[in-house]
C-alpha positions in Angstrom: 4.4 12.2 21.9 2.8 15.2 23.5 -0.5 14.2 25.2 -3.3 16.7 25.4 -4.7 17.8 28.8 -8.2 18.9 29.6 -7.5 22.4 28.5 -6.2 21.3 25.1 -9.2 19.1 24.5 -11.6 21.8 25.6 -10.0 24.2 23.2 -10.4 21.8 20.3 -14.0 21.0 21.0 -14.9 24.7 21.2 -13.0 25.4 18.0 -14.9 22.6 16.2 -18.2 24.0 17.5 -17.2 27.5 16.4 -16.3 26.4 12.9 -19.5 24.3 12.6 -21.5 27.4 13.3 -19.5 29.4 10.8 -19.9 26.7 8.1 -23.6 26.5 8.6 -24.0 30.3 8.4 -21.9 30.3 5.2 -24.0 27.5 3.6 -27.2 29.4 4.6 -25.9 32.5 2.8 -25.4 34.5 6.0 -21.6 34.8 5.4 -20.2 35.9 2.1 -17.2 34.2 0.4 -15.0 37.0 1.5 -16.1 36.8 5.1 -15.8 33.0 5.2 -12.3 32.9 3.5 -10.2 33.7 6.6 -12.4 31.5 8.8 -11.9 28.4 6.6 -8.2 29.1 6.0 -7.4 29.1 9.7 -9.1 25.8 9.9 -7.1 24.3 7.1 -9.7 24.4 4.4 -9.0 25.4 0.8 -11.1 25.5 -2.3 -9.1 23.7 -5.0 -9.6 23.0 -8.7 -12.2 20.3 -8.3 -13.2 20.2 -4.6 -12.3 21.5 -1.2 -9.0 20.4 0.3 -8.4 20.0 4.0 -4.9 20.1 5.4 -4.4 18.4 8.7 -1.5 19.2 11.0 1.0 16.5 12.1 3.2 18.5 14.4 6.9 17.9 13.8 5.8 14.7 11.9 4.9 12.5 14.9 1.7 10.5 14.6 0.4 7.6 16.7 -1.2 4.3 15.6 -4.5 5.6 17.1 -4.3 8.7 15.0 -3.5 6.8 11.9 -6.5 4.6 12.3 -8.7 7.7 12.7 -7.2 9.2 9.6 -8.0 5.9 7.7 -11.6 6.2 9.0 -11.8 9.8 7.9 -10.5 9.1 4.4 -12.8 6.2 3.9 -15.9 8.0 5.3 -15.5 11.5 4.1 -13.2 11.3 1.1 -12.3 8.8 -1.7 -10.3 6.4 0.4 -6.9 8.0 0.2 -4.9 10.9 1.6 -1.7 12.8 0.6 1.4 13.3 2.8 3.0 16.7 2.2 6.5 18.2 2.3 5.7 19.9 5.6 4.8 16.8 7.5 1.1 17.3 7.1 -1.6 15.2 5.5 -4.2 16.4 3.1 -7.7 15.3 2.0 -8.5 16.2 -1.6 -12.2 15.5 -1.8 -14.1 16.4 1.4 -17.5 17.9 1.2 -17.7 21.4 2.7 -20.8 20.5 4.9 -18.9 17.6 6.4 -15.7 19.3 7.3 -16.9 20.2 10.8 -17.6 16.4 11.3 -14.0 15.6 10.1 -12.6 18.2 12.6 -14.7 16.6 15.4 -13.3 13.2 14.5 -9.8 14.6 14.5 -10.3 16.3 17.9 -11.3 12.9 19.3 -7.7 11.7 18.7 -5.9 15.0 19.6 -5.5 16.2 16.0 -6.7 19.4 14.3 -6.2 21.6 11.2 -5.9 24.9 13.1 -3.5 27.3 11.3 -2.5 24.7 8.7 -3.3 27.5 6.2 -3.9 31.2 6.3 -1.5 34.1 7.1 -0.4 32.8 10.4 2.3 30.6 12.0 1.9 27.2 10.3 2.7 23.7 11.5 6.1 23.5 13.2 8.3 21.0 11.4 11.5 19.1 12.3 13.7 16.2 11.5 12.0 12.8 10.9 14.7 11.2 13.0 14.3 13.6 15.9 15.1 11.9 19.2 16.7 8.8 17.6 19.5 10.0 15.3 23.2 9.2 16.3 24.3 12.7 15.1 21.8 14.6 17.3 22.9 17.4 19.5 19.5 17.8 21.2 16.0 16.4 20.6 14.2 19.2 18.8 10.6 17.9 19.5 10.1 19.5 23.0 11.2 22.8 21.5 8.8 22.3 18.6 6.0 21.6 21.0 6.8 24.8 23.0 6.6 26.9 19.9 3.4 25.1 18.7 1.6 25.9 22.0 2.9 29.5 22.0 1.9 30.1 18.4 -1.5 28.3 18.2 -4.3 31.0 18.2 -1.8 33.7 19.3 -4.0 36.8 19.0 -1.2 39.1 17.8 -0.1 36.8 14.9 -3.5 35.6 13.6 -3.3 37.9 10.5 0.3 38.3 9.5 1.3 39.9 6.1 1.7 36.3 4.8 2.0 32.7 5.9 4.8 31.9 8.3 6.8 28.7 8.6 9.2 27.6 11.4 11.5 24.6 11.4 13.7 23.2 14.1 16.8 21.0 13.7 18.7 19.2 16.5 21.3 17.4 14.4 24.6 18.2 12.9 23.1 17.2 9.5 20.2 19.5 8.9 17.3 17.3 7.8 14.6 19.9 8.5 15.5 22.3 5.7 15.8 25.1 8.3 17.6 27.4 5.9 14.6 27.8 3.6 12.1 28.6 6.3 10.9 32.0 7.5 12.6 31.1 10.8 15.1 28.3 11.0 16.3 27.2 14.5 19.4 25.0 14.9 20.1 23.5 18.3 23.9 23.6 18.9 26.5 23.3 21.6 29.2 25.9 22.2 32.8 25.1 23.1 31.8 24.6 26.8 29.1 22.1 25.8 26.2 24.5 26.7 23.0 24.3 24.6 22.1 27.2 22.5 20.0 28.1 19.4 21.3 29.5 16.2 18.5 31.6 14.7 18.1 32.1 10.9 15.5 34.4 9.4 14.3 35.2 5.9 14.6 31.9 4.1 11.9 30.6 1.8 11.1 29.3 -1.7 8.3 30.4 -4.1 8.6 33.3 -6.5 11.6 34.7 -4.7 13.7 31.8 -3.3 16.1 32.9 -0.6 18.5 31.1 1.8 17.9 32.3 5.4 20.5 34.4 7.2 21.8 34.1 10.8 20.7 36.9 13.0 21.6 35.3 16.3 24.5 32.9 16.6 23.8 31.6 20.1 20.4 32.3 21.8 20.0 31.0 25.3 17.1 28.5 25.2 15.2 30.2 28.0 14.7 33.2 25.7 13.4 31.3 22.7 9.7 32.4 22.9 10.5 36.1 23.7 13.0 36.3 20.8 10.6 34.6 18.4 7.9 37.1 19.5 10.3 40.0 18.8 10.9 38.7 15.3 7.2 38.2 14.6 6.4 41.7 16.0 8.9 43.3 13.6 7.6 41.4 10.7 3.9 42.1 11.6 4.7 45.8 11.8 6.9 46.3 8.8 6.1 43.4 6.4 4.4 44.6 3.3 0.6 44.1 3.0 0.1 45.9 -0.3 1.5 43.1 -2.5 1.2 39.5 -1.5 4.1 38.6 -3.7 6.4 40.9 -1.6 4.8 40.2 1.8 7.0 37.3 3.1 9.6 38.1 5.7 12.4 37.2 3.3 11.5 40.3 1.3 11.8 42.5 4.4 15.1 40.9 5.5 16.5 41.3 2.0 15.5 45.0 1.8 16.9 45.9 5.2 19.8 43.4 5.3 20.1 40.8 8.0 22.2 43.1 10.2 19.6 45.9 10.2 16.8 43.3 10.8 18.7 41.8 13.7 19.1 45.3 15.2 15.4 45.9 15.0 14.7 42.6 16.6 17.1 43.3 19.4 15.5 46.6 20.1 12.0 45.1 20.2 13.3 42.2 22.3 14.3 44.6 25.1 10.6 45.0 25.9 10.1 41.3 26.0 13.3 39.7 27.4 12.9 38.2 30.9 9.2 38.8 30.6 6.3 36.3 31.2 7.2 34.2 28.2 10.7 33.5 29.4 11.1 29.8 29.8 11.9 28.3 33.2 13.8 25.0 33.7 10.4 23.7 34.9 8.8 24.6 31.6 11.5 23.0 29.6 11.6 19.8 31.8 7.8 19.5 31.5 7.8 19.5 27.8 10.8 17.2 27.6 8.9 14.7 29.8 6.5 14.0 26.9 9.4 12.8 24.7 11.2 10.4 27.0 12.7 7.3 25.5 10.4 4.3 25.1 11.1 1.0 26.8 14.1 -0.1 24.7 15.5 -3.5 25.3 19.2 -4.0 26.0 20.5 -5.3 22.7 24.0 -5.9 21.4 25.7 -3.0 19.4 28.0 -5.5 17.7 25.4 -7.1 15.5 25.1 -5.9 11.9 21.5 -5.7 10.7 22.3 -8.0 7.7 24.0 -10.7 9.7 21.3 -10.4 12.4 18.7 -11.7 10.1 20.9 -13.7 7.7 19.8 -17.0 9.3 16.4 -16.3 7.9 17.5 -15.2 4.4 18.7 -17.1 1.4 21.7 -15.7 -0.4 19.5 -15.3 -3.5 17.3 -12.8 -1.6 19.0 -9.7 -3.0 15.8 -7.6 -2.8 16.0 -7.6 1.0 19.6 -6.5 1.0 18.8 -3.7 -1.4 16.0 -2.5 0.9 18.3 -2.9 3.9 20.9 -0.6 2.2 18.4 2.1 1.1 15.5 2.1 3.5 17.1 1.4 6.9 18.9 4.1 8.9 21.1 4.2 12.0 19.7 4.6 15.5 21.4 6.0 18.6 20.3 3.0 20.6 22.3 -0.2 20.0 20.3 -2.9 18.3 17.6 -0.6 16.9 17.2 0.9 13.4 14.9 3.5 11.8 13.0 2.1 8.8 11.6 4.3 5.9 8.3 3.2 4.4 8.4 4.3 0.8 5.2 6.0 -0.5 6.7 6.1 -4.0 5.8 2.9 -5.8 5.6 3.3 -9.6 2.2 4.4 -10.8 1.2 6.0 -7.5 1.2 9.8 -6.9 4.2 10.4 -4.5 3.0 10.7 -1.0 -0.4 9.1 -1.4 -1.7 6.5 1.0 -5.0 4.6 1.0 -7.2 4.1 4.0 -6.0 0.4 4.2 -2.4 1.5 4.0 -2.9 4.0 6.8 -4.4 1.2 8.9 -1.5 -1.1 7.9 1.0 1.6 9.1 -0.8 1.8 12.4 -0.6 -2.0 12.8 3.1 -2.0 11.9 3.8 0.9 14.3 2.2 -0.9 17.2 4.0 -4.2 16.5 7.4 -2.9 15.6 7.9 0.8 16.8 6.1 1.5 20.1 2.9 2.6 18.4 4.4 5.7 16.7 5.3 6.7 13.2 6.9 9.8 11.6 6.1 11.7 8.5 9.1 12.9 6.4 9.7 16.0 4.3 10.2 13.6 1.4 6.6 12.4 1.6 7.4 9.0 3.2 6.8 7.5 6.6 9.3 6.3 9.1 9.1 3.6 11.8 11.6 5.0 14.2 12.4 2.3 16.7 12.6 -1.1 15.0 14.7 -3.9 16.5 17.2 -4.9 13.9 16.5 -8.6 14.5 13.0 -7.9 13.2 14.0 -6.2 10.0 13.5 -9.2 7.7 10.1 -10.0 9.1 9.1 -6.3 8.8 10.4 -6.1 5.2 8.2 -9.0 4.2 5.1 -7.3 5.6 6.0 -4.0 4.0 6.2 -5.7 0.6 2.7 -7.0 1.0 1.4 -3.4 1.7 3.4 -1.7 -1.1 5.8 0.1 1.3 9.1 -1.7 0.4 10.2 0.1 -2.7 14.0 0.1 -2.0 14.7 3.6 -3.4 14.9 6.0 -0.5 17.3 8.8 -1.3 17.5 7.9 -5.0 16.4 9.7 -8.2 12.9 8.1 -8.1 12.3 8.9 -4.4 11.1 12.3 -5.7 9.2 15.1 -4.0 6.1 16.0 -6.0 3.3 18.4 -5.2 -0.3 17.5 -6.3 0.0 20.0 -9.2 -2.6 20.7 -11.8 -4.5 17.5 -11.1 -5.9 19.1 -7.9 -4.4 22.5 -7.2 -6.2 25.6 -8.5 -2.9 27.6 -8.4 -0.9 25.1 -10.5 0.3 26.0 -14.0 1.0 22.4 -14.9 0.5 18.8 -13.8 3.2 17.2 -11.6 2.1 13.7 -11.0 2.2 12.4 -14.6 5.7 13.8 -15.0 6.8 12.0 -11.8 5.3 8.8 -13.1 7.1 9.1 -16.5 10.4 9.6 -14.8 9.8 6.6 -12.5 9.1 4.5 -15.6 12.1 5.7 -17.4 14.5 5.0 -14.5 13.2 1.6 -13.4 16.5 -0.2 -13.2 17.4 -0.5 -9.5 21.0 -1.3 -10.1 21.4 1.8 -12.2 19.6 3.9 -9.5 22.0 2.5 -6.8 25.0 3.3 -9.0 23.8 6.9 -9.3 23.7 7.1 -5.5 22.1 9.9 -3.5 20.2 12.3 -5.7 17.2 14.4 -5.0 14.6 15.3 -7.7 11.8 17.7 -6.8 8.8 18.7 -8.9 6.5 21.7 -8.4 3.4 22.5 -10.5 3.9 26.3 -10.1 6.1 29.0 -8.6 4.6 28.5 -5.2 7.2 25.7 -4.9 5.2 23.3 -2.8 7.4 20.6 -4.4 10.6 22.4 -3.2 12.0 22.4 -6.8 14.5 25.2 -5.9 16.4 22.9 -3.5 16.3 19.6 -5.4 19.6 18.5 -6.9 17.4 18.4 -10.0 14.4 20.6 -9.8 11.4 20.6 -12.2 9.0 23.5 -12.4 5.7 23.5 -14.4 5.1 26.7 -16.3 2.3 28.0 -18.5 3.2 29.3 -22.0 0.1 30.6 -23.8 -2.1 27.9 -22.3 0.3 25.0 -22.8 2.2 23.2 -20.1 6.0 23.3 -20.1 8.6 22.2 -17.7 11.7 24.2 -16.6 14.7 22.3 -15.3 17.0 23.6 -12.5 20.2 22.0 -11.3 22.3 22.3 -8.1 19.8 22.8 -5.4 20.3 21.4 -1.9 18.1 21.5 1.2 20.7 20.2 3.7 23.3 21.8 5.8 25.0 23.3 2.7 21.7 24.7 1.4 21.8 26.0 -2.2 19.3 27.2 -4.7 19.2 25.6 -8.2 20.2 27.3 -11.4 17.8 27.3 -14.3 19.3 25.2 -17.1 17.6 27.0 -20.0 14.4 27.0 -22.1 11.6 24.7 -20.9 10.4 21.4 -22.3 7.2 19.6 -23.1 6.1 17.0 -20.6 6.9 14.1 -22.9 10.5 15.4 -23.3 11.3 15.6 -19.6 12.4 11.9 -18.9 14.9 12.0 -21.8 16.2 15.4 -20.7 16.8 14.0 -17.2 18.5 11.1 -18.8 20.9 13.4 -20.6 21.7 15.3 -17.3 22.4 12.0 -15.6 24.7 10.9 -18.5 26.9 14.0 -17.9 27.1 13.2 -14.2 28.1 9.5 -14.8 30.7 10.5 -17.4 32.3 13.3 -15.3 32.1 11.9 -11.7 35.2 10.9 -9.7 35.1 7.8 -7.5 32.5 8.2 -4.8 31.2 11.6 -5.9 27.5 12.4 -5.6 25.5 14.3 -8.2 25.6 17.5 -6.3 29.4 17.2 -5.7 29.9 16.8 -9.5 27.7 19.8 -10.2 29.5 22.0 -7.7 32.8 21.0 -9.3 32.0 21.4 -13.0 29.2 23.9 -13.0 26.0 24.1 -15.1 27.5 24.6 -18.6 28.4 20.9 -19.3 24.9 19.9 -18.5 23.5 22.7 -20.6 25.7 21.8 -23.6 24.5 18.2 -23.5 20.8 19.0 -23.1 20.6 21.6 -25.8 23.0 20.1 -28.3 21.5 20.0 -31.7 21.5 16.6 -33.5 24.2 16.3 -36.2 
């Protein structure tokens, strides 16, 4: 992980003192709501339906055991004893008191964390792949490049008040697990035919009211020009992006209006003033940032041992639960003898992505004992221990069960993404959490879930799409019809390398109808699939009409 230096720590301390003064002035009536709004937003503070909400950055998803323990302390001391992991590798507090937020920020700064630019019309938290640095299919570790962008973008004076919020994701693997194609800027680290590292640059992706897949504007950018090229993109957006209508202010609207070709030309023209300038990266700059992400002290372990047989001596043949968990929650690692383990935050009856203060402390303990003191937050609102010796998997599984992290459903229908929805968010049209829970209860047969295979289901409580419903294989959107909550179903979305936006199935449904509607959709998939086909593959082959016919068929 990146370790803060004296300059970093001084910046954080000064930022906390600045916001403490701003908060005191607001509470004393010296600042109006309008004046305080941009100040609190750029420190991660929202005013939600029932209380303030504080969003805390976890850059590219990496979090240490020390930081997890501090987060546990903060949720216990300043909140209601739990926090919520988001789809952008952040963590949120839903019940802080406004007067205590500066104290929370001070506690965060003590462990090299902050909430700077986690909201507002600025460059938000830089996100990446939860398996960055450890995946066998990785071209290049994206974390050093994320860190370079994070440092460049944090408190950048030119981009503090963009037309709208701005999100950047970086992927370093052949299989895009960072959803780069639905970000304002998506960066894909690639090798050319000669094996030279380059960056494919996509611009204009995003979800919300106008979902768009990003378009390539540079097929192969030399890495040393990364920051100057990003600056050219942001300058064009800052100059030409609309500010008269917030619903048309995202960069995707500008790219769509101009076309990607014209946008790329504008960027190239601006880049000529920046290329080879002060922000050009040197090999020393790149090496310095890579030094923070060197490999931990891995042991030399055999690559021939299968994880199941490695622990079989400790397991009875009747212990099917472990084998199910092994199949669903354990992923390959590039180092022989190691695995990545997903801790599920989706047990039935719990809001997806929530973790209590005790669970945060438990993750910290487990990270120290099994994964070199580090954990990773995923886009699917789970947590990963990235460097677990495969011989320790059974022991780890037993501990995960005790803490509620061993639900063996990663990648299945019930491992759903879900925003907080109307239970918390003032923007939401409908509740998300009760619908998620109802679906989990309806599909509680693990054997059936495993038979269905990989299937993503995403739920958003409004068109802002914090639950990424547009790119779920099955997407659910809460809508308001004359004061009543309804739910619209979409099919065919995908956030991976073959990114796609879902198609609306038809008229929306009451909340109590949703589980049965999902069941009907799944029935069509089961009936029409060929051997080995996933849900998204069947959808792409047969289209939406067969699903629509089943769902809206009238009873005889």
